N, C-alpha and C positions, 0 to 999 in steps of 0.2 A: 494253131490250137493252143501252143503254149501260151501265147500274147493274151489271148481270153483268160485262161487261167490265172495270169499275172496280173490282169486288170482285175476279175473279181478279187483276189488276194488283196488289192489295194484297196479297193471298194470296203472290203469288210473292216480292214484296219481302220479306214478313216471313221467309220460307222463307230467303231469300240472306241476310238479315242473322243470322238464328241461325245458319245454316251458318258463317259469318265467324268468329262469336263463338266457337261451339264449337271451330274450328280453332285461334284465337289462345289458348284454352285449354289445349288438348294441347301446343301448342309451349312453354307457359309453365308449368313445374312447380311454380314459386313462388307462384302465385295461390291465395288462400283458397280453402278448400274440400277442396283437393288434400292428399294423403298426404304431400308432400315437405314443408310448411310454407311459410310466409312467407319470400319471397325476403330476402337480407340484403345490404348495401352490403358491398362488398369492403374487407378491413381496410387500412389506409394502408401504404404500404412502410416497413420498418424504415429508420430513420437509421442512420448508420455506428457511433455510439456504442451504440446498442440491439443492434447487431451482436457490438460488443465486448465488452460486458458484459450478462450475462444474468442475471436474476433468480435468487436461489437461497437457499438458507438461509445467514445469516451465523453465523459459528462463536459458540457459546456462550463467555463467559468470555474475550472477544476473541480466542478460539483460542490459549489458552497451550499451551506445550508440557507434556507430562505429567508431568515432573520439575520445573516451576518453580512455587514455593510462592507465589504472588501471587493467588491465587483470591479472597481476600476483597477486597483490593485492587482488583482489576478488576470485581469485582461492585459495590462502592462506586463506580467511577467510571462503571458502566453505569446506576446508581440515579440518581446525581447528574445525569447527562445529561439523563434522561427528566424528573426533577422541573423542571429550570431551564429547559429547550429545549422539550422535546416535539415537535412539529412545526414551530415558529418557522424554526428554522434551515433544515429542509428547506424551507420554502417560500420563505424568503429566496434559497437557493443557486439554486433550481431557476427561480426568478422571473429572477434575473440571467444565468444561463446557459441560455438557451432549449435549446439543444442537448444538454445534459446529460439522460439519462435517471434516472429513479428507481433502477433498479441501479446506475448507474455512481455516483450519489451515494453509495448504501448502502456499495459498496465501499470507495468512497474516505473515507468517514467513518470505517469500520473502522479503517484506516491512520492516520487523524489520533488515534483514540482510542488504537491501540498508541503510535504517537509520543509522545502526553502520559505514557501509561504508563511510557517508556522514560526519561522527565525525572525520575521518583522513584528510577530505578536508577543512571542515569549522571550524571558530574559535569557534561558538557556533552554537547548532542544536536543538531549540525546538522541542516537542514532541507534535504533531498536530492529532495524532490519539489514544484514548483511547483504541481501540481495539489492536493496535501493541503494547502501553504500557503495556496493561495485558499480552499477552506473553512475553514481555521483564521482568516483576515483576516475572513471573515463571521460568524464565532463571534462573534470580539474587538466586534463591533459591538453585541452586547447586553451592555453594559460589566458592569451589575451581576449580570445571570444568569451571566456568565461567573466573575465573583469568587467568588460563591455555589457555583459548580460546582467550582471549585479546591479552594476551603477543605472542602467536604463531603468529598473524597474524597483530598484531598493535603496538607491542612493550611496551604496557602499559594498564591498564586497563581503560575501559570507564565506569565511574561511574555515576551512578542514583543519580542525585541532587536533594537535600532537597526541600521544599517550600520555598516561599518569599511572598512578598506582591502582591496583583494582580497588574498586568500592562497590557497595551494595548500591542496585539500582531498582530496587522495589518500590520506594515511594516516587522515584522520578517516573517510573514507568506506568502509575496509575494517575498521576499528573496529566503525563502524555495522552493517556487515553482519555480522560474526561475532557481535556482541550480539544484533542482532535475530534472526538464525537458530536461536538456542540458547534465545530466549524464546519465538517464536510459531512454529505451524505455519504453512506457506506455504498461500496460497488460489491459485485460479487464476489472480489479478490482480494479487497482491503485487511479483511481477519487473516488469510492465508499469507499475505505480503508481510504482513507487521506480527505475525505469530501469535493472534488472538488476542482479543481485548479484554479488558474490566478481569483480569485474572486476580488483582491485588488492590486492597483498600487505600483510599487516601490515609497519609499518615496522621496523626494527633497534630503535631505542630501544625502543619498545613491548614487542616480544619479548624484549629484555634485562629490563626491570622487570617482565614477566610470569613470566620463568624464573627470575629470581634474588632479586628484591627479597622481602621480608617480606608478608605478607597484610596487615597493618596498613599498609604502606607503599602497597603497590596499592591498597588501599579509599582510602585519602586522597587519593591523587594522581587515580585516574580515575573514582570512584563518587561517588555521593551519600551521603556520610557522616552528613551531617546526618538526611536523612530515615531513615537508618537506625538513629538514636536513637530516634526515636518511632514506628517501624513494624518491627515483629518480621518480617514477610514480607520486606521489602527487604532488610534485614540479612541473612536467610538466602539470599536471591536472590545477594546480592554474594558472600558466602562460596562459594556454588555454581559462579558463574561464575568465579571465581580459581581454584577448585580443578580446573575443566574446562580452564582456559588452561595451568596449570602440569601438568597430567597430559598433554594434546595435545602441549606443547612438550618433555617428558622423553619420551614416545613417539617423537617424531620424532628426537629424537638417537639413541635406541636404534638405531631402525631405519637411521639413516645409519651407525651404527659398525658395526654387525653383517652387514648385507647388500647395503651399497651402494643409490644411487639406481634402477637399473633395477628390482631386486628390491622396493624398498621401494613403488614407485609400483604394482608389481603387488598389493602386500598392502593397499594404500590402495584399490584399486579393488575388489579382493575383499569387504574387509569393508564396504565399501558397498552390495553387491549383494545382492538380497533383497528391497529395500523394494517396497511395491506402486506400480505406475507408474513405476518409475523409481528413480534415487538419492534416499537421504532427504534432506531439507533440511539438517538438523543436521548429517548426514555431510559434505555438502558444504563446510558451515564447517569441520569438523575438519580435513578436505584442504586447505581454504585456509591455515589456520594451518600445517599440514605442510608445505606446499611453500614456504611463506613463509621456514620456517627452513632447510628443505634446499636449494632451487633457486631462489631470489628471480630470478633474471635469466631463467629459464625459466618463470615460474610462469603466464604466460598461457597458454602451449602445455600446461602441465601441466592446467591446468584445464580447458582445452578439451575436453581427451581424456576427462574424465569428466561434464562437465556435460550434463544433459538438453538435447534439441532446442529446446523452449521457453524455457529459461534463455538459450540462445545467442539465441535471436531477440530476447528483451530485450534482450541486451546490444547486438545489432546495431541495434537500433532508436535508439539513441544516434549521431546523425550523426557523420561523422568531424572535421567543422567543431567540433564542442564536447566532443568524447572525444577528446582528444588527451594524449600521454604526461604531459604537465606540467600539471594542472587548475587553473585558477583559478576563482575565484567570481565570476560575474557580475554586476556592479552593474545591469548595464543590465535587469535582469528586473523592477526597481521592485517588489520586494518585499524584506521585513525577513525576518530569519534565523531561527536556533533559538531554543528558549525557555531562560528563565531563572528560577528559580523567586524571585530574591532581588533583582532590581532591575529598572529599565528601565518603561515605560509600556506599556499593553496596546494601544495603536497606534489608529487610529481612520481609517484610510482604508485600499482593498481594490483588488484589480488590476481592470482594465475589461476584459482579455483573457479571452475565453473558455476555461474550464478544459477544455472538450474538445478544443477547437484548440492548446491548448497540449502535448497530449499526442507530438507529433510533435517538438519541440524540446527543447532542454536538455541538461543533462549529468548521467550517473549519478554523477560524482564532484565534481560543484560543488555549492555549496550556496547558496539561495536567501539565505542571509546571507553577508556577505564577511569578517568578521573572527573570530579564532578567540576573542577576548574577548567578543564581541557573540552569539557563536553558542551559548552555553552552554548547557546544560537541565540541570537538577537546582541543581547549585552547592552551594557551601557558604557 
């Protein structure tokens, strides 16, 4: 009799256990054997920089504007980078800046390549992005690779110039913006990385030179004349930029003489409409030059009326403490400045601050370099 009772108890216990297991399986769709498949761990939350910089196709040929004849030079730059650096620079930068996402690195590397390409066109190219400068510093750590890279596509090394005395960089920033916006198409992150474009008018001295001097004098004063001697693409690009500047200045003068300021502003905005997604980047540069000629005192107000909201946000991100009317390059950044093809050492140190963290500080009109003589890129 006792054996029968024990057997019944065992059967009941087994039934209870099976019932519990079955209930748990029904509540867990991720258990093996169910159509829903194996349960997966939740993805970690995105960091701030991952939200700011999204993966996406990087523009071919550095995103050159359609009418800029630097295709082969840009192609050689890309090939030289791949051959000499591969993933070494990426590993170094991401290893040092733990908060930087891969997408952020790729977009900022694009802007560094664009900056280096500008060094083949312009006589001086100040560095206006501490974040881009951070990556350039890390690139310089690979001394032999960096020299081979520059020689491959540029014929000479682009050196990282030393510091000098602080100088105002407003005019240099305006010239940088005008040239950059004619050379390249804007990406979703260009304005953010370069701290906003078109904040300042071109200075009167540069406007007078572009308007009245011969093409030869302008090329010698503002552009990389030596690079033009051995690179036909650079020579053609310099001639094209000078022609664009002269044409825009002539148009501005004619508009002021014939229709007055109010009508002229209307003609500017109407000529820029129709671009997909808002005002075209190159058209903003043309307007920048036109307002610099016609009404420099009200330049900021004029540009704000036609500036896309995204660009306004990029400009506003430059804090009031550093974006004052008179801009001074900041030696306290602890970085060197723009590039030069003719002298200086390549440098052997880099900033210890996080590139991702530095995006909330700095000045869109101040250069990482502090002297006009030491900020030159291209050079003669």
